[in-house]
PDB file as gemmi writes it, atoms N, CA and C in Angstrom:
CRYST1    1.000    1.000    1.000  90.00  90.00  90.00 P 1                      
ATOM      1  N   MET A   1     -21.669 -11.675 -90.953  1.00  0.00           N  
ATOM      2  CA  MET A   1     -21.359 -11.147 -89.649  1.00  0.00           C  
ATOM      3  C   MET A   1     -20.902  -9.700 -89.800  1.00  0.00           C  
ATOM      4  N   ALA A   2     -21.224  -8.899 -88.824  1.00  0.00           N  
ATOM      5  CA  ALA A   2     -20.864  -7.485 -88.855  1.00  0.00           C  
ATOM      6  C   ALA A   2     -19.356  -7.293 -88.904  1.00  0.00           C  
ATOM      7  N   ARG A   3     -18.918  -6.329 -89.667  1.00  0.00           N  
ATOM      8  CA  ARG A   3     -17.487  -6.075 -89.824  1.00  0.00           C  
ATOM      9  C   ARG A   3     -16.838  -5.599 -88.519  1.00  0.00           C  
ATOM     10  N   ASN A   4     -17.616  -5.126 -87.591  1.00  0.00           N  
ATOM     11  CA  ASN A   4     -17.038  -4.635 -86.340  1.00  0.00           C  
ATOM     12  C   ASN A   4     -17.022  -5.704 -85.242  1.00  0.00           C  
ATOM     13  N   PHE A   5     -17.435  -6.933 -85.560  1.00  0.00           N  
ATOM     14  CA  PHE A   5     -17.386  -8.036 -84.604  1.00  0.00           C  
ATOM     15  C   PHE A   5     -15.933  -8.380 -84.307  1.00  0.00           C  
ATOM     16  N   VAL A   6     -15.611  -8.578 -83.010  1.00  0.00           N  
ATOM     17  CA  VAL A   6     -14.239  -8.868 -82.614  1.00  0.00           C  
ATOM     18  C   VAL A   6     -14.080 -10.314 -82.162  1.00  0.00           C  
ATOM     19  N   GLN A   7     -14.908 -10.761 -81.204  1.00  0.00           N  
ATOM     20  CA  GLN A   7     -14.807 -12.128 -80.678  1.00  0.00           C  
ATOM     21  C   GLN A   7     -16.049 -12.440 -79.868  1.00  0.00           C  
ATOM     22  N   GLU A   8     -16.230 -13.720 -79.549  1.00  0.00           N  
ATOM     23  CA  GLU A   8     -17.390 -14.136 -78.749  1.00  0.00           C  
ATOM     24  C   GLU A   8     -17.333 -13.552 -77.343  1.00  0.00           C  
ATOM     25  N   GLY A   9     -16.167 -13.506 -76.731  1.00  0.00           N  
ATOM     26  CA  GLY A   9     -16.035 -12.911 -75.408  1.00  0.00           C  
ATOM     27  C   GLY A   9     -16.044 -13.904 -74.265  1.00  0.00           C  
ATOM     28  N   ASP A  10     -16.246 -15.195 -74.548  1.00  0.00           N  
ATOM     29  CA  ASP A  10     -16.234 -16.170 -73.453  1.00  0.00           C  
ATOM     30  C   ASP A  10     -14.812 -16.534 -73.044  1.00  0.00           C  
ATOM     31  N   VAL A  11     -13.837 -16.305 -73.926  1.00  0.00           N  
ATOM     32  CA  VAL A  11     -12.419 -16.424 -73.599  1.00  0.00           C  
ATOM     33  C   VAL A  11     -11.764 -15.124 -74.045  1.00  0.00           C  
ATOM     34  N   MET A  12     -11.025 -14.502 -73.122  1.00  0.00           N  
ATOM     35  CA  MET A  12     -10.417 -13.210 -73.437  1.00  0.00           C  
ATOM     36  C   MET A  12      -8.937 -13.206 -73.078  1.00  0.00           C  
ATOM     37  N   ASP A  13      -8.161 -12.478 -73.857  1.00  0.00           N  
ATOM     38  CA  ASP A  13      -6.757 -12.261 -73.547  1.00  0.00           C  
ATOM     39  C   ASP A  13      -6.690 -11.063 -72.607  1.00  0.00           C  
ATOM     40  N   LEU A  14      -6.158 -11.293 -71.407  1.00  0.00           N  
ATOM     41  CA  LEU A  14      -6.138 -10.272 -70.365  1.00  0.00           C  
ATOM     42  C   LEU A  14      -4.735 -10.144 -69.787  1.00  0.00           C  
ATOM     43  N   THR A  15      -4.556  -9.151 -68.936  1.00  0.00           N  
ATOM     44  CA  THR A  15      -3.309  -8.970 -68.205  1.00  0.00           C  
ATOM     45  C   THR A  15      -3.556  -9.396 -66.767  1.00  0.00           C  
ATOM     46  N   ALA A  16      -2.743 -10.307 -66.263  1.00  0.00           N  
ATOM     47  CA  ALA A  16      -2.908 -10.804 -64.893  1.00  0.00           C  
ATOM     48  C   ALA A  16      -2.684  -9.665 -63.898  1.00  0.00           C  
ATOM     49  N   PRO A  17      -3.662  -9.418 -63.014  1.00  0.00           N  
ATOM     50  CA  PRO A  17      -3.524  -8.335 -62.036  1.00  0.00           C  
ATOM     51  C   PRO A  17      -2.647  -8.728 -60.844  1.00  0.00           C  
ATOM     52  N   TYR A  18      -2.306  -9.990 -60.748  1.00  0.00           N  
ATOM     53  CA  TYR A  18      -1.444 -10.568 -59.717  1.00  0.00           C  
ATOM     54  C   TYR A  18      -1.062 -11.953 -60.217  1.00  0.00           C  
ATOM     55  N   ASP A  19      -0.179 -12.659 -59.531  1.00  0.00           N  
ATOM     56  CA  ASP A  19       0.162 -14.017 -59.940  1.00  0.00           C  
ATOM     57  C   ASP A  19      -1.099 -14.878 -59.909  1.00  0.00           C  
ATOM     58  N   VAL A  20      -1.370 -15.573 -61.006  1.00  0.00           N  
ATOM     59  CA  VAL A  20      -2.586 -16.364 -61.141  1.00  0.00           C  
ATOM     60  C   VAL A  20      -2.220 -17.791 -61.538  1.00  0.00           C  
ATOM     61  N   ALA A  21      -2.746 -18.766 -60.817  1.00  0.00           N  
ATOM     62  CA  ALA A  21      -2.542 -20.174 -61.158  1.00  0.00           C  
ATOM     63  C   ALA A  21      -3.577 -20.603 -62.189  1.00  0.00           C  
ATOM     64  N   SER A  22      -3.248 -21.584 -62.991  1.00  0.00           N  
ATOM     65  CA  SER A  22      -4.201 -22.138 -63.937  1.00  0.00           C  
ATOM     66  C   SER A  22      -5.416 -22.666 -63.174  1.00  0.00           C  
ATOM     67  N   GLY A  23      -6.596 -22.281 -63.598  1.00  0.00           N  
ATOM     68  CA  GLY A  23      -7.828 -22.714 -62.948  1.00  0.00           C  
ATOM     69  C   GLY A  23      -8.286 -21.808 -61.825  1.00  0.00           C  
ATOM     70  N   ALA A  24      -7.519 -20.795 -61.497  1.00  0.00           N  
ATOM     71  CA  ALA A  24      -7.880 -19.863 -60.425  1.00  0.00           C  
ATOM     72  C   ALA A  24      -8.669 -18.692 -60.984  1.00  0.00           C  
ATOM     73  N   GLY A  25      -9.506 -18.129 -60.150  1.00  0.00           N  
ATOM     74  CA  GLY A  25     -10.256 -16.951 -60.528  1.00  0.00           C  
ATOM     75  C   GLY A  25      -9.407 -15.698 -60.369  1.00  0.00           C  
ATOM     76  N   PHE A  26      -9.737 -14.687 -61.170  1.00  0.00           N  
ATOM     77  CA  PHE A  26      -9.068 -13.397 -61.025  1.00  0.00           C  
ATOM     78  C   PHE A  26      -9.975 -12.289 -61.541  1.00  0.00           C  
ATOM     79  N   LEU A  27      -9.724 -11.100 -61.054  1.00  0.00           N  
ATOM     80  CA  LEU A  27     -10.556  -9.945 -61.362  1.00  0.00           C  
ATOM     81  C   LEU A  27      -9.704  -8.879 -62.028  1.00  0.00           C  
ATOM     82  N   VAL A  28     -10.148  -8.427 -63.202  1.00  0.00           N  
ATOM     83  CA  VAL A  28      -9.509  -7.320 -63.901  1.00  0.00           C  
ATOM     84  C   VAL A  28     -10.546  -6.208 -63.950  1.00  0.00           C  
ATOM     85  N   GLY A  29     -10.362  -5.193 -63.123  1.00  0.00           N  
ATOM     86  CA  GLY A  29     -11.391  -4.166 -62.999  1.00  0.00           C  
ATOM     87  C   GLY A  29     -12.646  -4.808 -62.439  1.00  0.00           C  
ATOM     88  N   SER A  30     -13.709  -4.819 -63.206  1.00  0.00           N  
ATOM     89  CA  SER A  30     -14.951  -5.481 -62.806  1.00  0.00           C  
ATOM     90  C   SER A  30     -15.202  -6.769 -63.573  1.00  0.00           C  
ATOM     91  N   LEU A  31     -14.233  -7.195 -64.371  1.00  0.00           N  
ATOM     92  CA  LEU A  31     -14.383  -8.398 -65.182  1.00  0.00           C  
ATOM     93  C   LEU A  31     -13.744  -9.586 -64.482  1.00  0.00           C  
ATOM     94  N   PHE A  32     -14.539 -10.622 -64.189  1.00  0.00           N  
ATOM     95  CA  PHE A  32     -14.043 -11.831 -63.542  1.00  0.00           C  
ATOM     96  C   PHE A  32     -13.825 -12.911 -64.591  1.00  0.00           C  
ATOM     97  N   ALA A  33     -12.731 -13.660 -64.428  1.00  0.00           N  
ATOM     98  CA  ALA A  33     -12.429 -14.764 -65.341  1.00  0.00           C  
ATOM     99  C   ALA A  33     -11.710 -15.862 -64.577  1.00  0.00           C  
ATOM    100  N   VAL A  34     -11.675 -17.042 -65.171  1.00  0.00           N  
ATOM    101  CA  VAL A  34     -10.909 -18.169 -64.645  1.00  0.00           C  
ATOM    102  C   VAL A  34      -9.729 -18.371 -65.589  1.00  0.00           C  
ATOM    103  N   ALA A  35      -8.523 -18.398 -65.022  1.00  0.00           N  
ATOM    104  CA  ALA A  35      -7.303 -18.505 -65.821  1.00  0.00           C  
ATOM    105  C   ALA A  35      -7.215 -19.858 -66.520  1.00  0.00           C  
ATOM    106  N   LEU A  36      -6.945 -19.835 -67.802  1.00  0.00           N  
ATOM    107  CA  LEU A  36      -6.767 -21.059 -68.578  1.00  0.00           C  
ATOM    108  C   LEU A  36      -5.311 -21.514 -68.571  1.00  0.00           C  
ATOM    109  N   GLY A  37      -4.460 -20.741 -67.947  1.00  0.00           N  
ATOM    110  CA  GLY A  37      -3.045 -21.069 -67.770  1.00  0.00           C  
ATOM    111  C   GLY A  37      -2.490 -20.177 -66.688  1.00  0.00           C  
ATOM    112  N   ALA A  38      -1.345 -20.521 -66.146  1.00  0.00           N  
ATOM    113  CA  ALA A  38      -0.726 -19.714 -65.099  1.00  0.00           C  
ATOM    114  C   ALA A  38      -0.124 -18.449 -65.703  1.00  0.00           C  
ATOM    115  N   ALA A  39      -0.059 -17.391 -64.898  1.00  0.00           N  
ATOM    116  CA  ALA A  39       0.547 -16.135 -65.341  1.00  0.00           C  
ATOM    117  C   ALA A  39       1.101 -15.392 -64.140  1.00  0.00           C  
ATOM    118  N   SER A  40       2.187 -14.700 -64.364  1.00  0.00           N  
ATOM    119  CA  SER A  40       2.757 -13.831 -63.341  1.00  0.00           C  
ATOM    120  C   SER A  40       2.073 -12.476 -63.404  1.00  0.00           C  
ATOM    121  N   ASN A  41       2.159 -11.733 -62.320  1.00  0.00           N  
ATOM    122  CA  ASN A  41       1.603 -10.388 -62.244  1.00  0.00           C  
ATOM    123  C   ASN A  41       2.062  -9.568 -63.449  1.00  0.00           C  
ATOM    124  N   GLY A  42       1.114  -9.028 -64.200  1.00  0.00           N  
ATOM    125  CA  GLY A  42       1.420  -8.221 -65.367  1.00  0.00           C  
ATOM    126  C   GLY A  42       1.598  -9.013 -66.651  1.00  0.00           C  
ATOM    127  N   GLY A  43       1.579 -10.342 -66.546  1.00  0.00           N  
ATOM    128  CA  GLY A  43       1.746 -11.192 -67.720  1.00  0.00           C  
ATOM    129  C   GLY A  43       0.441 -11.414 -68.459  1.00  0.00           C  
ATOM    130  N   ALA A  44       0.549 -11.923 -69.651  1.00  0.00           N  
ATOM    131  CA  ALA A  44      -0.636 -12.248 -70.451  1.00  0.00           C  
ATOM    132  C   ALA A  44      -1.270 -13.531 -69.927  1.00  0.00           C  
ATOM    133  N   VAL A  45      -2.602 -13.527 -69.862  1.00  0.00           N  
ATOM    134  CA  VAL A  45      -3.335 -14.707 -69.412  1.00  0.00           C  
ATOM    135  C   VAL A  45      -4.658 -14.774 -70.179  1.00  0.00           C  
ATOM    136  N   ARG A  46      -5.016 -15.981 -70.599  1.00  0.00           N  
ATOM    137  CA  ARG A  46      -6.326 -16.191 -71.226  1.00  0.00           C  
ATOM    138  C   ARG A  46      -7.299 -16.531 -70.116  1.00  0.00           C  
ATOM    139  N   GLY A  47      -8.433 -15.835 -70.104  1.00  0.00           N  
ATOM    140  CA  GLY A  47      -9.421 -16.048 -69.063  1.00  0.00           C  
ATOM    141  C   GLY A  47     -10.770 -16.430 -69.632  1.00  0.00           C  
ATOM    142  N   LYS A  48     -11.405 -17.412 -69.022  1.00  0.00           N  
ATOM    143  CA  LYS A  48     -12.752 -17.872 -69.411  1.00  0.00           C  
ATOM    144  C   LYS A  48     -13.759 -17.122 -68.555  1.00  0.00           C  
ATOM    145  N   THR A  49     -14.699 -16.451 -69.193  1.00  0.00           N  
ATOM    146  CA  THR A  49     -15.651 -15.598 -68.477  1.00  0.00           C  
ATOM    147  C   THR A  49     -17.024 -16.234 -68.287  1.00  0.00           C  
ATOM    148  N   THR A  50     -17.262 -17.377 -68.908  1.00  0.00           N  
ATOM    149  CA  THR A  50     -18.543 -18.069 -68.775  1.00  0.00           C  
ATOM    150  C   THR A  50     -18.289 -19.541 -68.501  1.00  0.00           C  
ATOM    151  N   GLY A  51     -19.312 -20.228 -68.049  1.00  0.00           N  
ATOM    152  CA  GLY A  51     -19.195 -21.656 -67.788  1.00  0.00           C  
ATOM    153  C   GLY A  51     -19.387 -21.964 -66.321  1.00  0.00           C  
ATOM    154  N   VAL A  52     -19.194 -23.229 -65.971  1.00  0.00           N  
ATOM    155  CA  VAL A  52     -19.347 -23.695 -64.586  1.00  0.00           C  
ATOM    156  C   VAL A  52     -17.991 -24.209 -64.119  1.00  0.00           C  
ATOM    157  N   PHE A  53     -17.540 -23.684 -62.974  1.00  0.00           N  
ATOM    158  CA  PHE A  53     -16.212 -24.001 -62.457  1.00  0.00           C  
ATOM    159  C   PHE A  53     -16.282 -24.335 -60.972  1.00  0.00           C  
ATOM    160  N   ASP A  54     -15.398 -25.203 -60.530  1.00  0.00           N  
ATOM    161  CA  ASP A  54     -15.165 -25.440 -59.108  1.00  0.00           C  
ATOM    162  C   ASP A  54     -14.082 -24.457 -58.687  1.00  0.00           C  
ATOM    163  N   LEU A  55     -14.448 -23.553 -57.772  1.00  0.00           N  
ATOM    164  CA  LEU A  55     -13.547 -22.492 -57.344  1.00  0.00           C  
ATOM    165  C   LEU A  55     -13.410 -22.470 -55.832  1.00  0.00           C  
ATOM    166  N   VAL A  56     -12.309 -21.926 -55.357  1.00  0.00           N  
ATOM    167  CA  VAL A  56     -12.084 -21.802 -53.927  1.00  0.00           C  
ATOM    168  C   VAL A  56     -13.141 -20.864 -53.334  1.00  0.00           C  
ATOM    169  N   LYS A  57     -13.664 -21.255 -52.148  1.00  0.00           N  
ATOM    170  CA  LYS A  57     -14.703 -20.454 -51.504  1.00  0.00           C  
ATOM    171  C   LYS A  57     -14.358 -20.227 -50.040  1.00  0.00           C  
ATOM    172  N   ALA A  58     -15.062 -19.309 -49.426  1.00  0.00           N  
ATOM    173  CA  ALA A  58     -14.918 -19.082 -47.990  1.00  0.00           C  
ATOM    174  C   ALA A  58     -15.393 -20.338 -47.270  1.00  0.00           C  
ATOM    175  N   ALA A  59     -14.538 -20.912 -46.437  1.00  0.00           N  
ATOM    176  CA  ALA A  59     -14.837 -22.194 -45.792  1.00  0.00           C  
ATOM    177  C   ALA A  59     -16.009 -22.105 -44.822  1.00  0.00           C  
ATOM    178  N   SER A  60     -16.264 -20.951 -44.279  1.00  0.00           N  
ATOM    179  CA  SER A  60     -17.300 -20.812 -43.249  1.00  0.00           C  
ATOM    180  C   SER A  60     -18.711 -20.693 -43.817  1.00  0.00           C  
ATOM    181  N   GLN A  61     -18.882 -20.771 -45.112  1.00  0.00           N  
ATOM    182  CA  GLN A  61     -20.191 -20.545 -45.719  1.00  0.00           C  
ATOM    183  C   GLN A  61     -20.776 -21.812 -46.333  1.00  0.00           C  
ATOM    184  N   ALA A  62     -22.058 -22.019 -46.082  1.00  0.00           N  
ATOM    185  CA  ALA A  62     -22.815 -23.065 -46.769  1.00  0.00           C  
ATOM    186  C   ALA A  62     -23.537 -22.394 -47.934  1.00  0.00           C  
ATOM    187  N   TRP A  63     -23.555 -23.054 -49.078  1.00  0.00           N  
ATOM    188  CA  TRP A  63     -24.231 -22.520 -50.254  1.00  0.00           C  
ATOM    189  C   TRP A  63     -25.388 -23.420 -50.644  1.00  0.00           C  
ATOM    190  N   THR A  64     -26.457 -22.801 -51.130  1.00  0.00           N  
ATOM    191  CA  THR A  64     -27.558 -23.524 -51.749  1.00  0.00           C  
ATOM    192  C   THR A  64     -27.521 -23.232 -53.248  1.00  0.00           C  
ATOM    193  N   VAL A  65     -28.080 -24.108 -54.044  1.00  0.00           N  
ATOM    194  CA  VAL A  65     -28.094 -23.896 -55.487  1.00  0.00           C  
ATOM    195  C   VAL A  65     -28.819 -22.595 -55.807  1.00  0.00           C  
ATOM    196  N   GLY A  66     -28.215 -21.781 -56.627  1.00  0.00           N  
ATOM    197  CA  GLY A  66     -28.833 -20.539 -57.076  1.00  0.00           C  
ATOM    198  C   GLY A  66     -28.485 -19.312 -56.251  1.00  0.00           C  
ATOM    199  N   VAL A  67     -27.811 -19.483 -55.107  1.00  0.00           N  
ATOM    200  CA  VAL A  67     -27.440 -18.324 -54.307  1.00  0.00           C  
ATOM    201  C   VAL A  67     -26.409 -17.502 -55.077  1.00  0.00           C  
ATOM    202  N   LYS A  68     -26.485 -16.181 -54.985  1.00  0.00           N  
ATOM    203  CA  LYS A  68     -25.536 -15.310 -55.667  1.00  0.00           C  
ATOM    204  C   LYS A  68     -24.145 -15.498 -55.072  1.00  0.00           C  
ATOM    205  N   VAL A  69     -23.153 -15.555 -55.958  1.00  0.00           N  
ATOM    206  CA  VAL A  69     -21.767 -15.740 -55.550  1.00  0.00           C  
ATOM    207  C   VAL A  69     -20.954 -14.526 -55.985  1.00  0.00           C  
ATOM    208  N   TYR A  70     -20.117 -14.052 -55.089  1.00  0.00           N  
ATOM    209  CA  TYR A  70     -19.297 -12.871 -55.302  1.00  0.00           C  
ATOM    210  C   TYR A  70     -17.825 -13.247 -55.204  1.00  0.00           C  
ATOM    211  N   TRP A  71     -16.957 -12.419 -55.790  1.00  0.00           N  
ATOM    212  CA  TRP A  71     -15.510 -12.606 -55.689  1.00  0.00           C  
ATOM    213  C   TRP A  71     -14.961 -11.632 -54.662  1.00  0.00           C  
ATOM    214  N   ASP A  72     -14.294 -12.170 -53.644  1.00  0.00           N  
ATOM    215  CA  ASP A  72     -13.605 -11.365 -52.642  1.00  0.00           C  
ATOM    216  C   ASP A  72     -12.174 -11.198 -53.136  1.00  0.00           C  
ATOM    217  N   ASN A  73     -11.862 -10.047 -53.695  1.00  0.00           N  
ATOM    218  CA  ASN A  73     -10.558  -9.847 -54.314  1.00  0.00           C  
ATOM    219  C   ASN A  73      -9.436  -9.684 -53.291  1.00  0.00           C  
ATOM    220  N   THR A  74      -9.778  -9.472 -52.024  1.00  0.00           N  
ATOM    221  CA  THR A  74      -8.766  -9.412 -50.976  1.00  0.00           C  
ATOM    222  C   THR A  74      -8.364 -10.824 -50.569  1.00  0.00           C  
ATOM    223  N   ALA A  75      -9.364 -11.671 -50.284  1.00  0.00           N  
ATOM    224  CA  ALA A  75      -9.104 -13.059 -49.875  1.00  0.00           C  
ATOM    225  C   ALA A  75      -8.857 -13.975 -51.072  1.00  0.00           C  
ATOM    226  N   LYS A  76      -9.166 -13.497 -52.283  1.00  0.00           N  
ATOM    227  CA  LYS A  76      -9.028 -14.277 -53.526  1.00  0.00           C  
ATOM    228  C   LYS A  76      -9.858 -15.559 -53.459  1.00  0.00           C  
ATOM    229  N   ASN A  77     -11.133 -15.394 -53.030  1.00  0.00           N  
ATOM    230  CA  ASN A  77     -12.037 -16.540 -53.005  1.00  0.00           C  
ATOM    231  C   ASN A  77     -13.475 -16.102 -53.269  1.00  0.00           C  
ATOM    232  N   CYS A  78     -14.336 -17.095 -53.476  1.00  0.00           N  
ATOM    233  CA  CYS A  78     -15.757 -16.856 -53.697  1.00  0.00           C  
ATOM    234  C   CYS A  78     -16.466 -16.776 -52.356  1.00  0.00           C  
ATOM    235  N   THR A  79     -17.505 -15.977 -52.319  1.00  0.00           N  
ATOM    236  CA  THR A  79     -18.244 -15.755 -51.090  1.00  0.00           C  
ATOM    237  C   THR A  79     -19.691 -15.397 -51.417  1.00  0.00           C  
ATOM    238  N   THR A  80     -20.567 -15.562 -50.449  1.00  0.00           N  
ATOM    239  CA  THR A  80     -21.950 -15.101 -50.608  1.00  0.00           C  
ATOM    240  C   THR A  80     -22.138 -13.739 -49.945  1.00  0.00           C  
ATOM    241  N   THR A  81     -21.066 -13.181 -49.418  1.00  0.00           N  
ATOM    242  CA  THR A  81     -21.112 -11.861 -48.781  1.00  0.00           C  
ATOM    243  C   THR A  81     -21.012 -10.776 -49.845  1.00  0.00           C  
ATOM    244  N   VAL A  82     -21.970  -9.856 -49.841  1.00  0.00           N  
ATOM    245  CA  VAL A  82     -22.013  -8.803 -50.852  1.00  0.00           C  
ATOM    246  C   VAL A  82     -20.908  -7.779 -50.589  1.00  0.00           C  
ATOM    247  N   GLY A  83     -21.065  -6.940 -49.590  1.00  0.00           N  
ATOM    248  CA  GLY A  83     -20.083  -5.913 -49.255  1.00  0.00           C  
ATOM    249  C   GLY A  83     -19.536  -5.214 -50.486  1.00  0.00           C  
ATOM    250  N   SER A  84     -18.226  -5.102 -50.567  1.00  0.00           N  
ATOM    251  CA  SER A  84     -17.578  -4.474 -51.724  1.00  0.00           C  
ATOM    252  C   SER A  84     -17.150  -5.517 -52.753  1.00  0.00           C  
ATOM    253  N   ASN A  85     -17.624  -6.747 -52.596  1.00  0.00           N  
ATOM    254  CA  ASN A  85     -17.251  -7.839 -53.488  1.00  0.00           C  
ATOM    255  C   ASN A  85     -17.991  -7.750 -54.825  1.00  0.00           C  
ATOM    256  N   THR A  86     -17.460  -8.415 -55.840  1.00  0.00           N  
ATOM    257  CA  THR A  86     -17.988  -8.354 -57.203  1.00  0.00           C  
ATOM    258  C   THR A  86     -18.830  -9.586 -57.509  1.00  0.00           C  
ATOM    259  N   LEU A  87     -20.068  -9.378 -57.955  1.00  0.00           N  
ATOM    260  CA  LEU A  87     -20.947 -10.477 -58.343  1.00  0.00           C  
ATOM    261  C   LEU A  87     -20.346 -11.191 -59.551  1.00  0.00           C  
ATOM    262  N   ILE A  88     -20.163 -12.530 -59.432  1.00  0.00           N  
ATOM    263  CA  ILE A  88     -19.580 -13.290 -60.545  1.00  0.00           C  
ATOM    264  C   ILE A  88     -20.515 -14.374 -61.075  1.00  0.00           C  
ATOM    265  N   GLY A  89     -21.572 -14.713 -60.344  1.00  0.00           N  
ATOM    266  CA  GLY A  89     -22.478 -15.758 -60.805  1.00  0.00           C  
ATOM    267  C   GLY A  89     -23.329 -16.310 -59.691  1.00  0.00           C  
ATOM    268  N   VAL A  90     -23.697 -17.591 -59.827  1.00  0.00           N  
ATOM    269  CA  VAL A  90     -24.536 -18.265 -58.821  1.00  0.00           C  
ATOM    270  C   VAL A  90     -23.960 -19.637 -58.521  1.00  0.00           C  
ATOM    271  N   ALA A  91     -24.286 -20.142 -57.345  1.00  0.00           N  
ATOM    272  CA  ALA A  91     -23.865 -21.489 -56.975  1.00  0.00           C  
ATOM    273  C   ALA A  91     -24.600 -22.497 -57.850  1.00  0.00           C  
ATOM    274  N   ALA A  92     -23.849 -23.446 -58.407  1.00  0.00           N  
ATOM    275  CA  ALA A  92     -24.425 -24.476 -59.265  1.00  0.00           C  
ATOM    276  C   ALA A  92     -24.604 -25.794 -58.525  1.00  0.00           C  
ATOM    277  N   ALA A  93     -24.155 -25.836 -57.261  1.00  0.00           N  
ATOM    278  CA  ALA A  93     -24.302 -27.025 -56.425  1.00  0.00           C  
ATOM    279  C   ALA A  93     -24.295 -26.584 -54.972  1.00  0.00           C  
ATOM    280  N   ALA A  94     -24.984 -27.344 -54.152  1.00  0.00           N  
ATOM    281  CA  ALA A  94     -24.975 -27.060 -52.715  1.00  0.00           C  
ATOM    282  C   ALA A  94     -23.650 -27.524 -52.127  1.00  0.00           C  
ATOM    283  N   VAL A  95     -23.191 -26.795 -51.115  1.00  0.00           N  
ATOM    284  CA  VAL A  95     -21.956 -27.157 -50.420  1.00  0.00           C  
ATOM    285  C   VAL A  95     -22.083 -26.702 -48.969  1.00  0.00           C  
ATOM    286  N   GLY A  96     -21.467 -27.455 -48.071  1.00  0.00           N  
ATOM    287  CA  GLY A  96     -21.546 -27.147 -46.650  1.00  0.00           C  
ATOM    288  C   GLY A  96     -20.561 -26.088 -46.208  1.00  0.00           C  
ATOM    289  N   SER A  97     -20.555 -25.849 -44.896  1.00  0.00           N  
ATOM    290  CA  SER A  97     -19.724 -24.791 -44.323  1.00  0.00           C  
ATOM    291  C   SER A  97     -18.581 -25.326 -43.473  1.00  0.00           C  
ATOM    292  N   GLY A  98     -18.289 -26.615 -43.580  1.00  0.00           N  
ATOM    293  CA  GLY A  98     -17.226 -27.204 -42.784  1.00  0.00           C  
ATOM    294  C   GLY A  98     -15.851 -26.686 -43.174  1.00  0.00           C  
ATOM    295  N   ALA A  99     -14.911 -26.829 -42.259  1.00  0.00           N  
ATOM    296  CA  ALA A  99     -13.553 -26.337 -42.479  1.00  0.00           C  
ATOM    297  C   ALA A  99     -12.914 -26.953 -43.725  1.00  0.00           C  
ATOM    298  N   GLY A 100     -13.287 -28.162 -44.063  1.00  0.00           N  
ATOM    299  CA  GLY A 100     -12.718 -28.819 -45.237  1.00  0.00           C  
ATOM    300  C   GLY A 100     -13.481 -28.555 -46.523  1.00  0.00           C  
ATOM    301  N   GLU A 101     -14.595 -27.848 -46.434  1.00  0.00           N  
ATOM    302  CA  GLU A 101     -15.424 -27.585 -47.615  1.00  0.00           C  
ATOM    303  C   GLU A 101     -15.057 -26.223 -48.191  1.00  0.00           C  
ATOM    304  N   THR A 102     -13.960 -26.206 -48.931  1.00  0.00           N  
ATOM    305  CA  THR A 102     -13.394 -24.957 -49.422  1.00  0.00           C  
ATOM    306  C   THR A 102     -13.529 -24.776 -50.930  1.00  0.00           C  
ATOM    307  N   THR A 103     -14.317 -25.635 -51.568  1.00  0.00           N  
ATOM    308  CA  THR A 103     -14.548 -25.527 -53.007  1.00  0.00           C  
ATOM    309  C   THR A 103     -16.041 -25.432 -53.261  1.00  0.00           C  
ATOM    310  N   GLY A 104     -16.412 -24.496 -54.111  1.00  0.00           N  
ATOM    311  CA  GLY A 104     -17.809 -24.336 -54.490  1.00  0.00           C  
ATOM    312  C   GLY A 104     -17.946 -24.345 -55.996  1.00  0.00           C  
ATOM    313  N   ARG A 105     -19.039 -24.881 -56.494  1.00  0.00           N  
ATOM    314  CA  ARG A 105     -19.299 -24.924 -57.938  1.00  0.00           C  
ATOM    315  C   ARG A 105     -20.078 -23.671 -58.316  1.00  0.00           C  
ATOM    316  N   VAL A 106     -19.512 -22.896 -59.253  1.00  0.00           N  
ATOM    317  CA  VAL A 106     -20.067 -21.595 -59.618  1.00  0.00           C  
ATOM    318  C   VAL A 106     -20.361 -21.541 -61.109  1.00  0.00           C  
ATOM    319  N   ARG A 107     -21.561 -21.096 -61.448  1.00  0.00           N  
ATOM    320  CA  ARG A 107     -21.895 -20.788 -62.845  1.00  0.00           C  
ATOM    321  C   ARG A 107     -21.628 -19.305 -63.024  1.00  0.00           C  
ATOM    322  N   LEU A 108     -20.607 -19.001 -63.826  1.00  0.00           N  
ATOM    323  CA  LEU A 108     -20.232 -17.603 -64.040  1.00  0.00           C  
ATOM    324  C   LEU A 108     -21.285 -16.882 -64.849  1.00  0.00           C  
ATOM    325  N   ASN A 109     -21.522 -15.616 -64.502  1.00  0.00           N  
ATOM    326  CA  ASN A 109     -22.545 -14.854 -65.220  1.00  0.00           C  
ATOM    327  C   ASN A 109     -21.985 -14.172 -66.473  1.00  0.00           C  
ATOM    328  N   GLY A 110     -20.648 -14.144 -66.628  1.00  0.00           N  
ATOM    329  CA  GLY A 110     -20.054 -13.625 -67.845  1.00  0.00           C  
ATOM    330  C   GLY A 110     -20.216 -12.140 -68.057  1.00  0.00           C  
ATOM    331  N   THR A 111     -20.572 -11.402 -67.027  1.00  0.00           N  
ATOM    332  CA  THR A 111     -20.733  -9.963 -67.158  1.00  0.00           C  
ATOM    333  C   THR A 111     -19.844  -9.246 -66.165  1.00  0.00           C  
ATOM    334  N   ALA A 112     -19.573  -8.020 -66.441  1.00  0.00           N  
ATOM    335  CA  ALA A 112     -18.832  -7.187 -65.506  1.00  0.00           C  
ATOM    336  C   ALA A 112     -19.841  -6.462 -64.622  1.00  0.00           C  
ATOM    337  N   ALA A 113     -19.469  -6.280 -63.361  1.00  0.00           N  
ATOM    338  CA  ALA A 113     -20.373  -5.607 -62.417  1.00  0.00           C  
ATOM    339  C   ALA A 113     -20.451  -4.126 -62.684  1.00  0.00           C  
TER     340      ALA A 113                                                      
END                                                                             
């Protein structure tokens, strides 16, 4: 292996940009991750940048498999609305738009926008 190799990159040690619950999504610059443990704003947090996760989504949206999913850093949820939101992956399961349908399954793309 190359001497300049650092890590795989699917789990990274990051600084929480705000209070983050374990299993919640968060954005550091353009890098999206899912917290592997809770952290306070400015604290150390390990974040998973790849994989498939059930994440909070905008309740008013129905998703189809494969639709692009973005992170709304203001609302702290996943959305299919592009705007100024950050692309984080694609929907891995269909979900409806009912008021109680607030979780969506997302396959993270593991890249920064």
